[in-house]
MARGUSE-432185 format. One record per residue (C-alpha): residue number from 0; residue in one letter; x, y, z. Coordinates in steps of 0.2 Angstrom, whole numbers, plus 5000, padded with zeros to 4 digits. Example, Ala and Ser with C-alpha at 12.3 -4.5 7.8 and 13.67 -1.06 7.14 Angstrom:
> num  residu  xx  yy  zz
> 0  A  5062  4978  5039;
> 1  S  5068  4995  5036;
end
This chain:
> num  residu  xx  yy  zz
> 0  M  4617  5427  4633;
> 1  T  4609  5429  4616;
> 2  T  4607  5410  4608;
> 3  L  4610  5408  4590;
> 4  T  4590  5405  4588;
> 5  E  4587  5421  4596;
> 6  K  4600  5430  4587;
> 7  T  4596  5423  4569;
> 8  L  4576  5424  4572;
> 9  E  4580  5444  4577;
> 10  D  4590  5448  4561;
> 11  L  4577  5439  4550;
> 12  K  4563  5446  4557;
> 13  Q  4571  5464  4555;
> 14  N  4576  5461  4537;
> 15  S  4559  5453  4532;
> 16  A  4553  5470  4540;
> 17  Q  4566  5479  4528;
> 18  G  4562  5469  4513;
> 19  V  4578  5461  4514;
> 20  T  4578  5447  4500;
> 21  H  4579  5427  4503;
> 22  S  4597  5428  4499;
> 23  A  4602  5440  4513;
> 24  G  4593  5429  4523;
> 25  E  4604  5414  4519;
> 26  A  4618  5426  4521;
> 27  I  4612  5430  4539;
> 28  R  4610  5410  4543;
> 29  S  4628  5405  4533;
> 30  K  4637  5420  4546;
> 31  H  4630  5411  4561;
> 32  Y  4633  5393  4556;
> 33  S  4652  5400  4553;
> 34  E  4654  5409  4569;
> 35  F  4644  5393  4577;
> 36  G  4645  5378  4569;
> 37  P  4659  5364  4568;
> 38  K  4677  5370  4563;
> 39  L  4685  5356  4551;
> 40  K  4703  5357  4549;
> 41  T  4706  5340  4539;
> 42  A  4697  5329  4527;
> 43  L  4686  5317  4538;
> 44  P  4692  5305  4546;
> 45  G  4708  5315  4547;
> 46  P  4726  5305  4547;
> 47  N  4727  5303  4564;
> 48  A  4709  5297  4566;
> 49  T  4712  5285  4552;
> 50  K  4726  5275  4559;
> 51  I  4717  5275  4576;
> 52  V  4701  5267  4567;
> 53  A  4712  5255  4558;
> 54  A  4720  5249  4575;
> 55  D  4702  5248  4582;
> 56  D  4696  5237  4569;
> 57  R  4713  5226  4572;
> 58  L  4710  5225  4592;
> 59  I  4693  5229  4598;
> 60  S  4677  5218  4597;
> 61  P  4668  5221  4581;
> 62  S  4651  5219  4590;
> 63  Y  4651  5238  4593;
> 64  T  4640  5248  4584;
> 65  R  4651  5261  4576;
> 66  S  4642  5273  4566;
> 67  Y  4654  5287  4562;
> 68  P  4676  5286  4562;
> 69  M  4676  5301  4573;
> 70  V  4690  5299  4587;
> 71  A  4686  5310  4601;
> 72  K  4701  5319  4610;
> 73  S  4693  5332  4621;
> 74  G  4676  5339  4623;
> 75  R  4670  5354  4631;
> 76  G  4650  5359  4634;
> 77  I  4643  5352  4617;
> 78  R  4658  5352  4607;
> 79  V  4669  5339  4604;
> 80  T  4688  5340  4598;
> 81  D  4695  5324  4586;
> 82  V  4713  5319  4586;
> 83  D  4716  5331  4571;
> 84  G  4709  5345  4579;
> 85  N  4692  5345  4570;
> 86  E  4678  5352  4580;
> 87  F  4662  5344  4581;
> 88  L  4646  5346  4589;
> 89  D  4638  5332  4598;
> 90  F  4623  5326  4593;
> 91  A  4623  5310  4603;
> 92  A  4627  5317  4622;
> 93  G  4637  5301  4624;
> 94  I  4622  5290  4620;
> 95  A  4612  5300  4631;
> 96  V  4624  5302  4644;
> 97  N  4631  5319  4644;
> 98  S  4617  5328  4653;
> 99  T  4627  5342  4658;
> 100  G  4638  5343  4643;
> 101  H  4656  5337  4641;
> 102  C  4666  5341  4656;
> 103  H  4656  5353  4665;
> 104  P  4668  5362  4678;
> 105  E  4657  5357  4693;
> 106  V  4658  5339  4689;
> 107  V  4675  5339  4683;
> 108  K  4680  5346  4701;
> 109  A  4670  5336  4711;
> 110  I  4678  5320  4701;
> 111  Q  4697  5327  4704;
> 112  D  4692  5331  4723;
> 113  Q  4686  5313  4727;
> 114  A  4700  5306  4717;
> 115  A  4713  5313  4728;
> 116  D  4703  5308  4746;
> 117  L  4697  5289  4740;
> 118  I  4695  5280  4723;
> 119  H  4689  5263  4729;
> 120  M  4685  5254  4745;
> 121  S  4670  5242  4738;
> 122  G  4655  5249  4744;
> 123  T  4647  5231  4745;
> 124  D  4659  5226  4758;
> 125  F  4662  5243  4767;
> 126  Y  4653  5259  4770;
> 127  Y  4653  5275  4761;
> 128  E  4648  5291  4768;
> 129  N  4643  5297  4749;
> 130  M  4632  5281  4747;
> 131  T  4620  5288  4761;
> 132  T  4621  5306  4755;
> 133  F  4617  5301  4738;
> 134  A  4603  5291  4743;
> 135  E  4596  5304  4753;
> 136  R  4594  5315  4738;
> 137  L  4586  5304  4726;
> 138  S  4575  5297  4740;
> 139  A  4570  5316  4739;
> 140  I  4564  5317  4722;
> 141  A  4558  5298  4721;
> 142  P  4543  5297  4708;
> 143  M  4533  5285  4723;
> 144  P  4532  5288  4742;
> 145  G  4547  5282  4754;
> 146  P  4555  5276  4763;
> 147  H  4565  5269  4750;
> 148  K  4581  5260  4746;
> 149  F  4595  5259  4734;
> 150  Y  4607  5247  4723;
> 151  Y  4622  5255  4716;
> 152  G  4629  5247  4700;
> 153  N  4639  5253  4684;
> 154  S  4627  5254  4671;
> 155  G  4608  5253  4665;
> 156  A  4608  5235  4662;
> 157  E  4615  5232  4679;
> 158  A  4599  5242  4686;
> 159  V  4588  5233  4676;
> 160  E  4596  5215  4680;
> 161  C  4595  5221  4698;
> 162  A  4575  5226  4695;
> 163  M  4573  5209  4688;
> 164  K  4579  5200  4702;
> 165  L  4571  5210  4715;
> 166  A  4555  5208  4709;
> 167  R  4558  5189  4707;
> 168  Y  4564  5189  4725;
> 169  H  4550  5199  4733;
> 170  T  4536  5191  4725;
> 171  G  4542  5174  4724;
> 172  R  4536  5172  4707;
> 173  Q  4545  5171  4691;
> 174  N  4537  5178  4675;
> 175  I  4538  5196  4669;
> 176  I  4529  5207  4657;
> 177  S  4539  5218  4644;
> 178  F  4536  5227  4628;
> 179  F  4539  5226  4608;
> 180  G  4553  5242  4604;
> 181  A  4559  5241  4622;
> 182  F  4578  5241  4624;
> 183  H  4583  5238  4643;
> 184  G  4600  5233  4639;
> 185  R  4614  5217  4632;
> 186  T  4618  5207  4648;
> 187  M  4607  5191  4647;
> 188  G  4593  5197  4659;
> 189  A  4591  5215  4651;
> 190  L  4593  5206  4634;
> 191  S  4578  5194  4638;
> 192  L  4567  5210  4641;
> 193  T  4574  5220  4627;
> 194  G  4562  5217  4613;
> 195  S  4570  5229  4599;
> 196  K  4581  5222  4586;
> 197  P  4584  5203  4581;
> 198  Q  4602  5206  4579;
> 199  Q  4604  5209  4597;
> 200  K  4597  5192  4601;
> 201  R  4604  5182  4587;
> 202  R  4615  5167  4591;
> 203  F  4612  5170  4610;
> 204  A  4598  5161  4615;
> 205  P  4591  5150  4625;
> 206  F  4586  5167  4635;
> 207  V  4580  5168  4654;
> 208  P  4563  5161  4654;
> 209  G  4546  5167  4659;
> 210  V  4548  5183  4649;
> 211  H  4533  5187  4640;
> 212  H  4533  5204  4626;
> 213  I  4517  5212  4619;
> 214  R  4513  5227  4611;
> 215  Y  4518  5246  4615;
> 216  P  4506  5258  4612;
> 217  Y  4512  5268  4598;
> 218  A  4498  5277  4591;
> 219  Y  4505  5283  4574;
> 220  R  4509  5265  4568;
> 221  G  4495  5256  4578;
> 222  C  4481  5268  4575;
> 223  P  4488  5280  4559;
> 224  N  4478  5294  4557;
> 225  G  4466  5291  4571;
> 226  T  4457  5304  4581;
> 227  P  4463  5308  4601;
> 228  E  4450  5298  4607;
> 229  E  4453  5283  4595;
> 230  Q  4472  5284  4600;
> 231  E  4468  5284  4618;
> 232  A  4457  5270  4615;
> 233  F  4472  5261  4607;
> 234  A  4480  5265  4622;
> 235  L  4470  5256  4632;
> 236  E  4467  5242  4622;
> 237  C  4486  5239  4622;
> 238  A  4487  5239  4641;
> 239  R  4472  5228  4643;
> 240  Y  4478  5214  4631;
> 241  I  4487  5210  4647;
> 242  E  4470  5204  4656;
> 243  D  4459  5200  4642;
> 244  R  4470  5188  4633;
> 245  L  4487  5185  4642;
> 246  F  4478  5181  4658;
> 247  K  4465  5171  4651;
> 248  T  4475  5160  4638;
> 249  I  4494  5157  4644;
> 250  L  4499  5167  4659;
> 251  P  4492  5165  4676;
> 252  P  4492  5181  4683;
> 253  E  4498  5175  4701;
> 254  E  4513  5170  4693;
> 255  V  4518  5187  4685;
> 256  A  4532  5195  4697;
> 257  A  4533  5213  4687;
> 258  I  4527  5223  4672;
> 259  I  4544  5234  4666;
> 260  L  4543  5247  4655;
> 261  E  4550  5265  4647;
> 262  P  4538  5279  4651;
> 263  I  4547  5284  4634;
> 264  Q  4555  5270  4623;
> 265  G  4571  5276  4618;
> 266  E  4577  5263  4605;
> 267  G  4559  5260  4600;
> 268  G  4559  5278  4593;
> 269  Y  4556  5291  4606;
> 270  V  4538  5286  4608;
> 271  V  4528  5292  4623;
> 272  A  4518  5282  4633;
> 273  P  4500  5289  4635;
> 274  D  4493  5293  4651;
> 275  N  4479  5284  4652;
> 276  F  4490  5268  4646;
> 277  L  4502  5270  4661;
> 278  Q  4487  5273  4673;
> 279  E  4479  5256  4667;
> 280  I  4494  5246  4668;
> 281  R  4496  5252  4686;
> 282  R  4479  5246  4691;
> 283  I  4482  5230  4683;
> 284  C  4498  5229  4694;
> 285  D  4488  5234  4708;
> 286  R  4474  5221  4705;
> 287  H  4487  5206  4704;
> 288  G  4499  5210  4715;
> 289  I  4512  5215  4703;
> 290  L  4527  5225  4704;
> 291  L  4528  5238  4691;
> 292  I  4545  5244  4685;
> 293  A  4550  5259  4677;
> 294  D  4566  5260  4665;
> 295  E  4571  5278  4667;
> 296  V  4588  5273  4661;
> 297  Q  4585  5285  4645;
> 298  S  4571  5295  4649;
> 299  G  4577  5300  4667;
> 300  A  4589  5312  4675;
> 301  A  4577  5328  4671;
> 302  R  4577  5327  4650;
> 303  T  4558  5328  4649;
> 304  G  4556  5344  4661;
> 305  K  4553  5333  4676;
> 306  W  4565  5322  4686;
> 307  W  4557  5305  4678;
> 308  A  4547  5305  4663;
> 309  I  4533  5294  4673;
> 310  E  4530  5307  4683;
> 311  H  4521  5317  4669;
> 312  S  4507  5302  4671;
> 313  G  4505  5304  4688;
> 314  V  4509  5285  4689;
> 315  Q  4519  5279  4705;
> 316  P  4531  5265  4700;
> 317  D  4538  5253  4713;
> 318  I  4555  5250  4707;
> 319  V  4564  5262  4694;
> 320  C  4581  5259  4685;
> 321  I  4592  5275  4683;
> 322  A  4608  5277  4674;
> 323  K  4615  5286  4658;
> 324  G  4613  5305  4663;
> 325  I  4613  5303  4682;
> 326  A  4632  5306  4683;
> 327  S  4637  5315  4668;
> 328  G  4648  5302  4662;
> 329  M  4654  5291  4675;
> 330  P  4648  5273  4676;
> 331  L  4634  5273  4688;
> 332  G  4618  5262  4688;
> 333  I  4605  5264  4702;
> 334  C  4589  5253  4707;
> 335  M  4577  5263  4716;
> 336  A  4563  5253  4724;
> 337  K  4551  5254  4741;
> 338  A  4559  5248  4755;
> 339  D  4548  5235  4759;
> 340  I  4550  5230  4741;
> 341  M  4571  5229  4742;
> 342  N  4570  5216  4757;
> 343  W  4582  5204  4751;
> 344  V  4596  5198  4763;
> 345  P  4614  5200  4761;
> 346  G  4622  5191  4747;
> 347  S  4608  5191  4737;
> 348  H  4616  5203  4726;
> 349  A  4632  5215  4726;
> 350  S  4644  5222  4713;
> 351  T  4662  5225  4717;
> 352  F  4663  5242  4708;
> 353  G  4644  5249  4712;
> 354  G  4643  5264  4722;
> 355  N  4659  5271  4718;
> 356  P  4665  5285  4728;
> 357  I  4671  5297  4710;
> 358  C  4655  5291  4702;
> 359  I  4645  5296  4717;
> 360  A  4654  5313  4718;
> 361  A  4650  5315  4700;
> 362  A  4631  5312  4701;
> 363  L  4630  5324  4716;
> 364  A  4637  5338  4707;
> 365  T  4626  5334  4693;
> 366  M  4611  5334  4702;
> 367  D  4616  5353  4709;
> 368  I  4616  5358  4690;
> 369  L  4600  5348  4685;
> 370  E  4591  5356  4700;
> 371  R  4596  5374  4697;
> 372  E  4596  5376  4678;
> 373  G  4595  5361  4668;
> 374  M  4577  5354  4672;
> 375  Q  4569  5370  4669;
> 376  N  4578  5373  4653;
> 377  A  4572  5355  4647;
> 378  A  4555  5359  4651;
> 379  T  4556  5377  4641;
> 380  V  4565  5375  4627;
> 381  G  4561  5358  4625;
> 382  E  4541  5367  4622;
> 383  K  4549  5379  4611;
> 384  M  4556  5365  4600;
> 385  L  4539  5355  4600;
> 386  E  4530  5373  4594;
> 387  R  4541  5375  4581;
> 388  L  4541  5356  4576;
> 389  R  4522  5350  4576;
> 390  P  4518  5362  4561;
> 391  W  4530  5351  4552;
> 392  V  4516  5337  4551;
> 393  A  4502  5347  4540;
> 394  K  4517  5357  4531;
> 395  H  4528  5343  4526;
> 396  T  4522  5328  4519;
> 397  T  4538  5319  4523;
> 398  V  4532  5321  4541;
> 399  G  4521  5309  4549;
> 400  D  4522  5314  4568;
> 401  V  4530  5325  4579;
> 402  R  4530  5318  4599;
> 403  G  4540  5321  4615;
> 404  R  4542  5328  4631;
> 405  G  4554  5341  4637;
> 406  L  4571  5338  4625;
> 407  M  4566  5320  4622;
> 408  I  4557  5323  4604;
> 409  G  4554  5310  4591;
> 410  I  4550  5315  4573;
> 411  N  4545  5302  4562;
> 412  S  4548  5305  4543;
> 413  S  4547  5293  4528;
> 414  W  4560  5302  4517;
> 415  V  4575  5312  4524;
> 416  V  4587  5322  4512;
> 417  I  4602  5329  4522;
> 418  R  4617  5333  4513;
> 419  T  4633  5323  4515;
> 420  S  4651  5321  4507;
> 421  S  4658  5307  4500;
> 422  P  4654  5290  4509;
> 423  V  4667  5280  4520;
> 424  R  4668  5261  4523;
> 425  L  4668  5258  4542;
> 426  R  4667  5239  4547;
> 427  G  4661  5233  4532;
> 428  R  4646  5246  4532;
> 429  C  4645  5262  4524;
> 430  A  4645  5276  4533;
> 431  T  4644  5297  4529;
> 432  R  4657  5310  4532;
> 433  S  4648  5324  4542;
> 434  S  4651  5342  4542;
> 435  I  4642  5342  4559;
> 436  S  4639  5326  4569;
> 437  P  4651  5314  4568;
> 438  S  4639  5302  4579;
> 439  S  4620  5303  4572;
> 440  A  4615  5285  4565;
> 441  V  4602  5279  4553;
> 442  S  4588  5267  4557;
> 443  S  4571  5261  4556;
> 444  S  4564  5270  4570;
> 445  S  4564  5290  4569;
> 446  V  4572  5304  4569;
> 447  A  4574  5309  4588;
> 448  E  4585  5325  4589;
> 449  K  4594  5323  4607;
> 450  P  4605  5340  4612;
> 451  P  4618  5338  4624;
> 452  S  4617  5351  4638;
> 453  A  4620  5370  4636;
> 454  S  4624  5375  4654;
> 455  A  4632  5390  4656;
> 456  H  4652  5385  4656;
> 457  R  4651  5385  4637;
> 458  S  4649  5401  4625;
> 459  S  4639  5393  4612;
> 460  S  4627  5377  4610;
> 461  I  4619  5370  4595;
> 462  S  4617  5352  4595;
> 463  T  4599  5345  4593;
> 464  R  4600  5330  4602;
> 465  P  4587  5331  4617;
> 466  I  4594  5318  4628;
> 467  S  4602  5333  4639;
> 468  P  4591  5342  4649;
> 469  S  4603  5357  4648;
> 470  T  4600  5362  4630;
> 471  S  4600  5379  4625;
> 472  S  4587  5387  4612;
> 473  K  4600  5387  4600;
> 474  S  4595  5369  4597;
> 475  A  4579  5372  4588;
> 476  S  4587  5382  4575;
> 477  H  4600  5369  4571;
> 478  L  4590  5354  4571;
> 479  L  4586  5361  4553;
> 480  Q  4605  5361  4549;
> 481  S  4608  5342  4553;
> 482  R  4619  5335  4540;
> 483  C  4624  5318  4545;
> 484  C  4611  5306  4538;
> 485  E  4611  5297  4522;
> 486  K  4596  5298  4509;
> 487  K  4583  5284  4515;
> 488  K  4565  5281  4508;
> 489  G  4551  5274  4517;
> 490  L  4559  5272  4535;
> 491  D  4559  5281  4549;
> 492  F  4573  5286  4557;
> 493  L  4581  5288  4575;
> 494  S  4597  5300  4574;
> 495  R  4603  5292  4592;
> 496  G  4622  5291  4590;
> 497  P  4630  5275  4590;
> 498  S  4618  5264  4600;
> 499  S  4607  5262  4615;
> 500  A  4620  5252  4622;
> 501  R  4621  5250  4641;
end
């Protein structure tokens, strides 16, 4: 199937060779946009959506970070239709969850078949065959040598809570080192590890004691305009701060249970941890008997062209937290650990709904799709996007940095101007009406375009939110057509949907 990007570039090259004018080229782009783009039937929000948003204001917790008044009714591939019949391209991928797109037929069939047999029996009190089947599949792709054991929960935050408790239980130590910019979840343990935004912690203290935050190796901010050698030195300095400062002043190393990190920070700005940083962190852990926890909730499930982002560095963690894209939208959180580490006794930790048969059925189908096409697609299309985006740093004064792995790509910009129509009031904040993406949000981080998947079951995919590994190459061109952000100055932006909630 010829993609939008390929078709557009082919037409433009032919026209260029034939001396076709710039206006003709614009006409070609307009034609393709009309064919593949969103289909709007009403003003936004439409009348039905307006009523539902008003009801939501009366009834639903205002703590949700709603970014756009789009009320979804159905979805296929990267397309979402709202309650007024307007069709959008989903730039949010369900907040980095829909790794195979909306309602992939193989995932839908797996869910339907399992629901007809068994919905729930509680895998913490009884047994499900699929729990071990899925564990064996995960063990085969683990980023560290086995044997392994697995804990099933319902979300990324639950996976992190499990990892935090397990690290303390196994080591008998109480302290954990995390990083500024990190997002690990909103439950109290995970929130204590989070170092992203003050509002996430405001009025919730005291937090779980024993958590220490240090600097993440964000070279664009910490070593601006540095040479590659200087940026590598900066990354090493960030890692060595643990031994050079923490362990020499306030934190006895023999009392540290774990270091937890995101191999690529999500909410922190799609910041890729340099290989030498991760390797040094591993050496520090080994020297002091500290466990290394990789939070792969957002960066895992093949989004970077490998199953786990940490694999790019060659570093092997002791514990891995998994959720979001692993089950294509069904609630499933997983804590993967070396078997000798997950040595706690019955009653130490459990979850009523963890390992739900329907969620695991969806996860098994998701793994089939990602192994067959999604992971390689993320590597191939992601590299094409980076090849096209990296020259922007030299070409555009507004672009400071382009970085990423696979389809997990971030852009730092000090000025973003994207066309919008009139603003609408949403929960006391100003949101914009978008002709494309209802869920892109602006924050002080970076532009991170994350496209939902482009698996074979959909006819056209254009979104550019590189969280989903199956996104087609249409994403690369449509990155330039996004129209969903407000005009801002002097900030970086992260277009990642409503939040990174877990």
